[in-house]
N, CA, C and O atoms as a CHARMM CRD file, in Angstrom:
* protein
*
  308
    1    1 MET  N    -34.70600  44.06900 101.91800 PROA 1      0.00000
    2    1 MET  CA   -34.23400  44.54700 100.86200 PROA 1      0.00000
    3    1 MET  C    -32.90500  44.80600 100.28600 PROA 1      0.00000
    4    1 MET  O    -32.84600  45.40400 101.36000 PROA 1      0.00000
    5    2 ASN  N    -32.15600  44.91200  99.88700 PROA 2      0.00000
    6    2 ASN  CA   -30.64900  45.36400  99.58200 PROA 2      0.00000
    7    2 ASN  C    -30.74100  46.81800  99.53900 PROA 2      0.00000
    8    2 ASN  O    -31.59200  47.46800  98.93200 PROA 2      0.00000
    9    3 SER  N    -29.84400  47.23200 100.19900 PROA 3      0.00000
   10    3 SER  CA   -29.31700  48.63100  99.96700 PROA 3      0.00000
   11    3 SER  C    -27.72700  48.83900 100.08000 PROA 3      0.00000
   12    3 SER  O    -26.89400  48.55400 100.94100 PROA 3      0.00000
   13    4 ILE  N    -27.68200  49.43800  98.87700 PROA 4      0.00000
   14    4 ILE  CA   -26.98800  49.47600  98.18500 PROA 4      0.00000
   15    4 ILE  C    -26.25700  51.26100  97.58900 PROA 4      0.00000
   16    4 ILE  O    -26.81500  51.82100  96.64600 PROA 4      0.00000
   17    5 THR  N    -24.98100  51.95100  98.31000 PROA 5      0.00000
   18    5 THR  CA   -24.39500  52.88700  98.21300 PROA 5      0.00000
   19    5 THR  C    -23.40600  53.23700  97.70800 PROA 5      0.00000
   20    5 THR  O    -22.39400  53.26900  98.40800 PROA 5      0.00000
   21    6 VAL  N    -23.31400  53.76400  95.82900 PROA 6      0.00000
   22    6 VAL  CA   -21.63700  53.62800  95.54400 PROA 6      0.00000
   23    6 VAL  C    -21.50100  54.74600  96.15100 PROA 6      0.00000
   24    6 VAL  O    -22.40900  55.55600  96.33500 PROA 6      0.00000
   25    7 PHE  N    -19.90300  54.90600  96.64000 PROA 7      0.00000
   26    7 PHE  CA   -19.52800  56.68400  96.24700 PROA 7      0.00000
   27    7 PHE  C    -18.23700  56.56100  95.20600 PROA 7      0.00000
   28    7 PHE  O    -17.22200  55.88000  95.34500 PROA 7      0.00000
   29    8 THR  N    -18.51500  57.21900  94.39800 PROA 8      0.00000
   30    8 THR  CA   -17.74100  57.39300  93.57700 PROA 8      0.00000
   31    8 THR  C    -17.04000  58.45800  93.29000 PROA 8      0.00000
   32    8 THR  O    -16.95200  59.22500  94.24800 PROA 8      0.00000
   33    9 THR  N    -16.32100  58.91900  92.00300 PROA 9      0.00000
   34    9 THR  CA   -15.52400  60.44400  91.39300 PROA 9      0.00000
   35    9 THR  C    -15.92900  60.24100  90.19000 PROA 9      0.00000
   36    9 THR  O    -16.37000  59.15000  89.82700 PROA 9      0.00000
   37   10 THR  N    -15.80500  61.51300  89.24700 PROA 10     0.00000
   38   10 THR  CA   -16.44900  62.09800  87.99800 PROA 10     0.00000
   39   10 THR  C    -15.11900  60.58100  86.90400 PROA 10     0.00000
   40   10 THR  O    -15.33400  59.69400  86.07800 PROA 10     0.00000
   41   11 GLN  N    -13.93400  61.10700  87.58900 PROA 11     0.00000
   42   11 GLN  CA   -12.94300  60.22200  86.47100 PROA 11     0.00000
   43   11 GLN  C    -12.48500  59.06000  86.78900 PROA 11     0.00000
   44   11 GLN  O    -11.30800  58.85200  86.49800 PROA 11     0.00000
   45   12 CYS  N    -13.31800  57.88700  87.52000 PROA 12     0.00000
   46   12 CYS  CA   -12.58600  56.46300  87.83100 PROA 12     0.00000
   47   12 CYS  C    -13.52700  55.44400  87.20200 PROA 12     0.00000
   48   12 CYS  O    -14.64000  54.94000  87.35400 PROA 12     0.00000
   49   13 PRO  N    -12.10500  55.41800  86.14700 PROA 13     0.00000
   50   13 PRO  CA   -12.75100  54.13900  85.78200 PROA 13     0.00000
   51   13 PRO  C    -13.59700  53.21900  86.34000 PROA 13     0.00000
   52   13 PRO  O    -14.68500  52.98700  85.81300 PROA 13     0.00000
   53   14 TYR  N    -13.11600  52.47200  87.68400 PROA 14     0.00000
   54   14 TYR  CA   -13.34900  51.55400  88.48500 PROA 14     0.00000
   55   14 TYR  C    -14.86800  51.63100  88.92800 PROA 14     0.00000
   56   14 TYR  O    -15.58100  50.65400  89.15700 PROA 14     0.00000
   57   15 CYS  N    -15.28000  53.11800  89.01700 PROA 15     0.00000
   58   15 CYS  CA   -16.62600  53.62800  88.91500 PROA 15     0.00000
   59   15 CYS  C    -16.96000  53.11000  88.10200 PROA 15     0.00000
   60   15 CYS  O    -17.62300  52.11100  88.37900 PROA 15     0.00000
   61   16 VAL  N    -16.80500  53.32600  87.04700 PROA 16     0.00000
   62   16 VAL  CA   -17.51200  53.30400  86.03400 PROA 16     0.00000
   63   16 VAL  C    -17.98800  51.93100  86.23500 PROA 16     0.00000
   64   16 VAL  O    -19.06500  51.62400  86.74700 PROA 16     0.00000
   65   17 MET  N    -17.05800  51.10400  85.77000 PROA 17     0.00000
   66   17 MET  CA   -17.51300  49.51800  85.92000 PROA 17     0.00000
   67   17 MET  C    -17.88900  48.93000  86.98000 PROA 17     0.00000
   68   17 MET  O    -18.14700  47.73300  87.10600 PROA 17     0.00000
   69   18 LEU  N    -17.93800  49.93400  87.94200 PROA 18     0.00000
   70   18 LEU  CA   -18.84200  48.92600  89.02400 PROA 18     0.00000
   71   18 LEU  C    -20.34600  49.20300  88.83700 PROA 18     0.00000
   72   18 LEU  O    -21.18600  48.31800  88.99600 PROA 18     0.00000
   73   19 LYS  N    -20.62600  50.36600  88.52200 PROA 19     0.00000
   74   19 LYS  CA   -21.78800  50.87100  88.12800 PROA 19     0.00000
   75   19 LYS  C    -22.37200  50.21900  86.73200 PROA 19     0.00000
   76   19 LYS  O    -23.53200  49.81700  86.63600 PROA 19     0.00000
   77   20 SER  N    -21.75000  50.18700  86.04300 PROA 20     0.00000
   78   20 SER  CA   -22.33900  49.54000  84.54500 PROA 20     0.00000
   79   20 SER  C    -22.80600  47.94900  85.17100 PROA 20     0.00000
   80   20 SER  O    -23.82600  47.38100  84.78100 PROA 20     0.00000
   81   21 PHE  N    -21.85600  47.35900  86.21100 PROA 21     0.00000
   82   21 PHE  CA   -21.81500  45.35200  86.41400 PROA 21     0.00000
   83   21 PHE  C    -23.32000  46.12700  87.74500 PROA 21     0.00000
   84   21 PHE  O    -24.37100  45.60600  88.11700 PROA 21     0.00000
   85   22 LEU  N    -22.90000  47.05100  87.97100 PROA 22     0.00000
   86   22 LEU  CA   -24.51000  46.82200  89.52300 PROA 22     0.00000
   87   22 LEU  C    -25.70200  46.69500  88.14500 PROA 22     0.00000
   88   22 LEU  O    -26.48900  45.75600  88.02200 PROA 22     0.00000
   89   23 THR  N    -25.58200  48.00800  87.08900 PROA 23     0.00000
   90   23 THR  CA   -27.07200  48.10200  86.38900 PROA 23     0.00000
   91   23 THR  C    -26.97900  46.84200  85.21300 PROA 23     0.00000
   92   23 THR  O    -27.86800  46.76300  84.36500 PROA 23     0.00000
   93   24 ALA  N    -26.00000  46.00800  85.22800 PROA 24     0.00000
   94   24 ALA  CA   -26.33800  44.61400  84.67900 PROA 24     0.00000
   95   24 ALA  C    -26.79000  43.71100  84.64200 PROA 24     0.00000
   96   24 ALA  O    -27.16200  42.92300  83.77200 PROA 24     0.00000
   97   25 GLN  N    -26.78000  43.82500  86.39700 PROA 25     0.00000
   98   25 GLN  CA   -26.95800  43.36700  87.59900 PROA 25     0.00000
   99   25 GLN  C    -28.78200  43.39700  87.67000 PROA 25     0.00000
  100   25 GLN  O    -29.47200  42.43000  87.99200 PROA 25     0.00000
  101   26 ASN  N    -29.18900  44.48100  87.36100 PROA 26     0.00000
  102   26 ASN  CA   -30.67700  44.75100  87.63900 PROA 26     0.00000
  103   26 ASN  C    -30.68500  44.88800  89.21600 PROA 26     0.00000
  104   26 ASN  O    -31.62900  44.57000  89.94000 PROA 26     0.00000
  105   27 VAL  N    -29.07200  45.59100  89.76200 PROA 27     0.00000
  106   27 VAL  CA   -29.13100  46.11100  91.37100 PROA 27     0.00000
  107   27 VAL  C    -29.76100  47.19000  91.02200 PROA 27     0.00000
  108   27 VAL  O    -29.69600  47.67800  89.89300 PROA 27     0.00000
  109   28 ASP  N    -30.60400  47.77300  92.22900 PROA 28     0.00000
  110   28 ASP  CA   -31.03700  49.18800  92.29400 PROA 28     0.00000
  111   28 ASP  C    -29.63500  49.37400  92.87800 PROA 28     0.00000
  112   28 ASP  O    -29.11700  48.48500  93.55300 PROA 28     0.00000
  113   29 PHE  N    -28.95900  50.65600  92.58800 PROA 29     0.00000
  114   29 PHE  CA   -28.02400  51.40000  94.31600 PROA 29     0.00000
  115   29 PHE  C    -27.91000  52.77200  94.28600 PROA 29     0.00000
  116   29 PHE  O    -28.23600  53.12600  93.15300 PROA 29     0.00000
  117   30 GLU  N    -27.58700  53.80000  95.01700 PROA 30     0.00000
  118   30 GLU  CA   -27.71600  54.89900  94.96300 PROA 30     0.00000
  119   30 GLU  C    -26.05700  55.29100  94.69200 PROA 30     0.00000
  120   30 GLU  O    -25.20400  54.58100  95.22500 PROA 30     0.00000
  121   31 GLU  N    -25.65600  56.43600  93.84900 PROA 31     0.00000
  122   31 GLU  CA   -24.66500  56.87200  93.79100 PROA 31     0.00000
  123   31 GLU  C    -24.30300  58.28500  94.60400 PROA 31     0.00000
  124   31 GLU  O    -25.11600  59.14800  94.27300 PROA 31     0.00000
  125   32 VAL  N    -23.40700  58.73800  95.49000 PROA 32     0.00000
  126   32 VAL  CA   -22.84200  59.74300  96.01200 PROA 32     0.00000
  127   32 VAL  C    -21.43400  59.53400  94.97900 PROA 32     0.00000
  128   32 VAL  O    -20.78900  58.53600  94.65800 PROA 32     0.00000
  129   33 ASN  N    -21.27900  61.49800  94.52800 PROA 33     0.00000
  130   33 ASN  CA   -20.27700  61.44200  93.75900 PROA 33     0.00000
  131   33 ASN  C    -19.87800  62.31300  95.14400 PROA 33     0.00000
  132   33 ASN  O    -20.63500  63.02300  95.80500 PROA 33     0.00000
  133   34 VAL  N    -18.07200  61.96100  95.43800 PROA 34     0.00000
  134   34 VAL  CA   -17.60300  62.63100  96.93200 PROA 34     0.00000
  135   34 VAL  C    -16.89900  63.53800  96.63100 PROA 34     0.00000
  136   34 VAL  O    -16.31900  64.10500  97.55700 PROA 34     0.00000
  137   35 GLU  N    -16.64200  64.10400  94.99500 PROA 35     0.00000
  138   35 GLU  CA   -16.18800  65.04300  94.40400 PROA 35     0.00000
  139   35 GLU  C    -16.60900  66.15100  94.71200 PROA 35     0.00000
  140   35 GLU  O    -15.96000  67.17800  94.90700 PROA 35     0.00000
  141   36 GLN  N    -18.20300  65.90800  94.79100 PROA 36     0.00000
  142   36 GLN  CA   -18.81300  67.37200  95.10700 PROA 36     0.00000
  143   36 GLN  C    -19.33300  67.50500  96.40600 PROA 36     0.00000
  144   36 GLN  O    -20.07600  68.39100  96.82700 PROA 36     0.00000
  145   37 ASN  N    -18.80100  66.40000  97.08200 PROA 37     0.00000
  146   37 ASN  CA   -19.24300  66.65300  99.05200 PROA 37     0.00000
  147   37 ASN  C    -17.90500  66.43300  99.74800 PROA 37     0.00000
  148   37 ASN  O    -17.69200  65.53000 100.55800 PROA 37     0.00000
  149   38 PRO  N    -17.13900  67.23200  99.40200 PROA 38     0.00000
  150   38 PRO  CA   -15.54200  66.71200 100.24200 PROA 38     0.00000
  151   38 PRO  C    -15.80500  65.69600 101.86600 PROA 38     0.00000
  152   38 PRO  O    -15.28500  64.67000 102.30500 PROA 38     0.00000
  153   39 GLU  N    -16.83500  66.60500 102.35100 PROA 39     0.00000
  154   39 GLU  CA   -17.00100  65.80500 103.75400 PROA 39     0.00000
  155   39 GLU  C    -17.94500  64.25400 103.36000 PROA 39     0.00000
  156   39 GLU  O    -17.70200  63.38700 104.19900 PROA 39     0.00000
  157   40 ILE  N    -18.55600  63.97300 102.68500 PROA 40     0.00000
  158   40 ILE  CA   -18.57300  62.62200 102.79100 PROA 40     0.00000
  159   40 ILE  C    -17.69700  61.79300 102.75800 PROA 40     0.00000
  160   40 ILE  O    -17.60400  60.68500 103.28600 PROA 40     0.00000
  161   41 MET  N    -16.33100  62.97700 101.41500 PROA 41     0.00000
  162   41 MET  CA   -14.83200  61.99300 101.40000 PROA 41     0.00000
  163   41 MET  C    -14.39800  62.17200 102.74500 PROA 41     0.00000
  164   41 MET  O    -13.41000  61.45600 102.90700 PROA 41     0.00000
  165   42 GLN  N    -14.59500  62.60900 103.47100 PROA 42     0.00000
  166   42 GLN  CA   -13.89700  62.63000 105.07600 PROA 42     0.00000
  167   42 GLN  C    -14.48200  61.71000 105.95100 PROA 42     0.00000
  168   42 GLN  O    -13.85700  61.17700 106.86800 PROA 42     0.00000
  169   43 GLN  N    -15.81300  61.47800 105.66800 PROA 43     0.00000
  170   43 GLN  CA   -16.56700  60.28100 106.39300 PROA 43     0.00000
  171   43 GLN  C    -16.26000  59.17700 105.72800 PROA 43     0.00000
  172   43 GLN  O    -17.16600  58.50000 106.21400 PROA 43     0.00000
  173   44 LEU  N    -15.82800  58.59000 105.15500 PROA 44     0.00000
  174   44 LEU  CA   -15.34600  57.88800 104.39400 PROA 44     0.00000
  175   44 LEU  C    -13.97800  57.01900 104.42100 PROA 44     0.00000
  176   44 LEU  O    -13.65400  55.83200 104.37700 PROA 44     0.00000
  177   45 VAL  N    -13.39600  58.21900 104.51200 PROA 45     0.00000
  178   45 VAL  CA   -11.63900  57.47500 104.68600 PROA 45     0.00000
  179   45 VAL  C    -12.14800  57.74300 106.33000 PROA 45     0.00000
  180   45 VAL  O    -12.03800  56.59900 106.77100 PROA 45     0.00000
  181   46 ALA  N    -12.56700  58.46600 107.31200 PROA 46     0.00000
  182   46 ALA  CA   -13.12400  57.88700 108.57500 PROA 46     0.00000
  183   46 ALA  C    -13.72600  56.45500 109.48200 PROA 46     0.00000
  184   46 ALA  O    -13.56600  55.97000 110.60200 PROA 46     0.00000
  185   47 GLU  N    -14.39700  56.19000 108.39900 PROA 47     0.00000
  186   47 GLU  CA   -15.25300  55.19900 108.09300 PROA 47     0.00000
  187   47 GLU  C    -14.67700  53.77700 108.09000 PROA 47     0.00000
  188   47 GLU  O    -14.98200  52.82600 108.81000 PROA 47     0.00000
  189   48 THR  N    -13.73700  53.86500 107.06700 PROA 48     0.00000
  190   48 THR  CA   -13.43800  52.53100 106.10700 PROA 48     0.00000
  191   48 THR  C    -11.76300  52.79800 106.15900 PROA 48     0.00000
  192   48 THR  O    -11.11600  51.75400 106.07700 PROA 48     0.00000
  193   49 GLY  N    -10.95900  54.05100 106.28300 PROA 49     0.00000
  194   49 GLY  CA    -9.75400  53.88800 105.90000 PROA 49     0.00000
  195   49 GLY  C     -9.03200  53.76100 104.76500 PROA 49     0.00000
  196   49 GLY  O     -7.90900  53.26200 104.69400 PROA 49     0.00000
  197   50 GLN  N     -9.65100  54.19800 103.90100 PROA 50     0.00000
  198   50 GLN  CA    -9.28300  54.00400 102.87700 PROA 50     0.00000
  199   50 GLN  C     -9.85300  55.15100 102.02000 PROA 50     0.00000
  200   50 GLN  O    -11.07200  55.30100 101.93600 PROA 50     0.00000
  201   51 MET  N     -8.59300  56.33000 101.09300 PROA 51     0.00000
  202   51 MET  CA    -8.79600  57.13900 100.18700 PROA 51     0.00000
  203   51 MET  C     -9.91700  57.07600  98.85600 PROA 51     0.00000
  204   51 MET  O    -10.77000  57.87900  98.47900 PROA 51     0.00000
  205   52 GLY  N     -9.42300  55.52700  98.26700 PROA 52     0.00000
  206   52 GLY  CA    -9.86000  55.99100  96.66700 PROA 52     0.00000
  207   52 GLY  C    -11.07800  54.91700  96.64800 PROA 52     0.00000
  208   52 GLY  O    -11.45200  53.99000  97.36800 PROA 52     0.00000
  209   53 VAL  N    -11.50900  55.54900  95.41100 PROA 53     0.00000
  210   53 VAL  CA   -12.39200  54.86000  95.67700 PROA 53     0.00000
  211   53 VAL  C    -12.70300  53.79800  94.16900 PROA 53     0.00000
  212   53 VAL  O    -11.73000  53.57100  93.45000 PROA 53     0.00000
  213   54 PRO  N    -14.68100  52.94100  93.61300 PROA 54     0.00000
  214   54 PRO  CA   -15.12600  52.98600  94.83400 PROA 54     0.00000
  215   54 PRO  C    -15.43100  52.12700  95.84100 PROA 54     0.00000
  216   54 PRO  O    -15.21700  50.91500  95.79800 PROA 54     0.00000
  217   55 GLN  N    -15.94500  52.73900  96.78200 PROA 55     0.00000
  218   55 GLN  CA   -16.79700  51.83900  97.84600 PROA 55     0.00000
  219   55 GLN  C    -17.65200  52.07400  97.71100 PROA 55     0.00000
  220   55 GLN  O    -18.13700  53.14300  97.33900 PROA 55     0.00000
  221   56 SER  N    -18.32100  50.67000  98.10600 PROA 56     0.00000
  222   56 SER  CA   -19.82800  50.58100  98.57700 PROA 56     0.00000
  223   56 SER  C    -19.99600  49.69700  99.68800 PROA 56     0.00000
  224   56 SER  O    -19.58000  48.64600 100.17500 PROA 56     0.00000
  225   57 ARG  N    -20.95700  50.80400  99.88300 PROA 57     0.00000
  226   57 ARG  CA   -21.85200  49.77600 101.33400 PROA 57     0.00000
  227   57 ARG  C    -23.08100  48.98300 101.02500 PROA 57     0.00000
  228   57 ARG  O    -24.17200  49.44300 100.68600 PROA 57     0.00000
  229   58 VAL  N    -22.85800  48.12200 101.13800 PROA 58     0.00000
  230   58 VAL  CA   -23.89100  47.18300 100.61600 PROA 58     0.00000
  231   58 VAL  C    -24.53300  46.44700 102.15900 PROA 58     0.00000
  232   58 VAL  O    -23.93500  45.67400 102.90800 PROA 58     0.00000
  233   59 ASN  N    -25.68300  46.89500 102.27400 PROA 59     0.00000
  234   59 ASN  CA   -26.86700  46.29300 103.33100 PROA 59     0.00000
  235   59 ASN  C    -25.74500  46.18300 104.96000 PROA 59     0.00000
  236   59 ASN  O    -25.81700  45.34700 105.86000 PROA 59     0.00000
  237   60 GLY  N    -24.67300  47.51700 104.80100 PROA 60     0.00000
  238   60 GLY  CA   -24.28800  48.11200 105.78000 PROA 60     0.00000
  239   60 GLY  C    -22.84400  47.30200 105.70900 PROA 60     0.00000
  240   60 GLY  O    -22.30900  47.21200 106.81400 PROA 60     0.00000
  241   61 GLN  N    -22.31200  46.86000 104.91100 PROA 61     0.00000
  242   61 GLN  CA   -21.23600  46.32400 104.90900 PROA 61     0.00000
  243   61 GLN  C    -20.19400  47.01200 103.86000 PROA 61     0.00000
  244   61 GLN  O    -20.43500  47.28000 102.68300 PROA 61     0.00000
  245   62 TRP  N    -18.99700  47.22900 104.55800 PROA 62     0.00000
  246   62 TRP  CA   -18.12300  47.60600 103.17000 PROA 62     0.00000
  247   62 TRP  C    -17.73200  47.43500 102.51600 PROA 62     0.00000
  248   62 TRP  O    -17.01300  46.46900 102.77200 PROA 62     0.00000
  249   63 VAL  N    -17.55900  47.88600 101.03700 PROA 63     0.00000
  250   63 VAL  CA   -16.79800  46.95500 100.30100 PROA 63     0.00000
  251   63 VAL  C    -15.77100  48.23700  99.25400 PROA 63     0.00000
  252   63 VAL  O    -16.12100  49.18700  98.55400 PROA 63     0.00000
  253   64 VAL  N    -14.58000  47.72200  99.56400 PROA 64     0.00000
  254   64 VAL  CA   -13.44400  48.59700  98.40000 PROA 64     0.00000
  255   64 VAL  C    -13.18400  48.25200  97.86500 PROA 64     0.00000
  256   64 VAL  O    -12.72900  47.11000  97.93800 PROA 64     0.00000
  257   65 GLY  N    -13.25900  49.11900  96.59400 PROA 65     0.00000
  258   65 GLY  CA   -12.49100  49.22200  95.38000 PROA 65     0.00000
  259   65 GLY  C    -13.71400  48.39700  94.34600 PROA 65     0.00000
  260   65 GLY  O    -14.92900  48.50800  94.50700 PROA 65     0.00000
  261   66 PHE  N    -12.98000  47.50000  93.18800 PROA 66     0.00000
  262   66 PHE  CA   -13.96100  47.11400  92.27600 PROA 66     0.00000
  263   66 PHE  C    -14.29200  45.73700  92.46300 PROA 66     0.00000
  264   66 PHE  O    -13.82200  44.89500  91.69800 PROA 66     0.00000
  265   67 ASP  N    -15.18000  45.36800  93.56000 PROA 67     0.00000
  266   67 ASP  CA   -14.97500  43.56300  94.27700 PROA 67     0.00000
  267   67 ASP  C    -16.59000  43.29600  93.75900 PROA 67     0.00000
  268   67 ASP  O    -17.57600  43.47000  94.47400 PROA 67     0.00000
  269   68 PRO  N    -16.60400  42.94000  92.67300 PROA 68     0.00000
  270   68 PRO  CA   -18.22100  42.76900  92.21900 PROA 68     0.00000
  271   68 PRO  C    -18.70400  41.22100  92.54800 PROA 68     0.00000
  272   68 PRO  O    -19.90400  40.95900  92.61800 PROA 68     0.00000
  273   69 ASP  N    -18.03000  40.55500  92.67900 PROA 69     0.00000
  274   69 ASP  CA   -17.75600  38.91400  93.46900 PROA 69     0.00000
  275   69 ASP  C    -18.52000  39.27000  95.45500 PROA 69     0.00000
  276   69 ASP  O    -19.62200  38.88000  95.84000 PROA 69     0.00000
  277   70 ALA  N    -17.81300  39.82400  96.04100 PROA 70     0.00000
  278   70 ALA  CA   -17.97400  40.51800  97.22400 PROA 70     0.00000
  279   70 ALA  C    -19.20500  41.70200  97.01500 PROA 70     0.00000
  280   70 ALA  O    -19.46500  42.33200  98.04000 PROA 70     0.00000
  281   71 ILE  N    -19.92500  42.03600  95.87600 PROA 71     0.00000
  282   71 ILE  CA   -20.89500  42.45100  96.45400 PROA 71     0.00000
  283   71 ILE  C    -22.21700  41.62200  96.39000 PROA 71     0.00000
  284   71 ILE  O    -23.34900  41.62700  96.87300 PROA 71     0.00000
  285   72 VAL  N    -21.46300  40.92700  95.54800 PROA 72     0.00000
  286   72 VAL  CA   -22.62200  39.76700  94.99700 PROA 72     0.00000
  287   72 VAL  C    -22.90300  38.86500  95.96100 PROA 72     0.00000
  288   72 VAL  O    -23.99500  38.49900  96.39600 PROA 72     0.00000
  289   73 GLY  N    -21.82000  38.55000  96.24700 PROA 73     0.00000
  290   73 GLY  CA   -21.86500  37.60200  98.13100 PROA 73     0.00000
  291   73 GLY  C    -22.91600  38.32200  98.94600 PROA 73     0.00000
  292   73 GLY  O    -23.93900  37.70800  99.25000 PROA 73     0.00000
  293   74 LEU  N    -22.69600  39.91400  99.42300 PROA 74     0.00000
  294   74 LEU  CA   -22.99200  40.52600 100.19400 PROA 74     0.00000
  295   74 LEU  C    -25.26000  40.37700 100.00100 PROA 74     0.00000
  296   74 LEU  O    -26.21600  40.25900 100.76800 PROA 74     0.00000
  297   75 LEU  N    -25.08900  40.46000  98.91400 PROA 75     0.00000
  298   75 LEU  CA   -26.50100  40.74000  98.90000 PROA 75     0.00000
  299   75 LEU  C    -27.16300  39.35600  99.09500 PROA 75     0.00000
  300   75 LEU  O    -27.99000  39.23300  99.99900 PROA 75     0.00000
  301   76 LYS  N    -26.85900  38.33200  98.32100 PROA 76     0.00000
  302   76 LYS  CA   -27.00600  37.39900  98.69300 PROA 76     0.00000
  303   76 LYS  C    -27.32000  36.83400  99.96200 PROA 76     0.00000
  304   76 LYS  O    -27.96500  35.79300 100.08500 PROA 76     0.00000
  305   77 LYS  N    -26.69100  37.77600 101.27900 PROA 77     0.00000
  306   77 LYS  CA   -26.93000  37.15700 102.33500 PROA 77     0.00000
  307   77 LYS  C    -28.26100  37.25800 103.40600 PROA 77     0.00000
  308   77 LYS  O    -28.30100  36.54500 104.40900 PROA 77     0.00000
């Protein structure tokens, strides 16, 4: 079974696009809003080296930014 966690902020247009894409593909995902939990944002930066969102962890692999092709590719593995 696929495991997807999408890390977002409230005002991020790419986060909205990514969530809409996943929903349209009938892909279940967990959303974590890092604005509401700064500690998680610090963990993200430590793990990926990136401050921006969205960041997605797909089956243990990181995808930074709005990259539907990369996410779909990881879901098919």
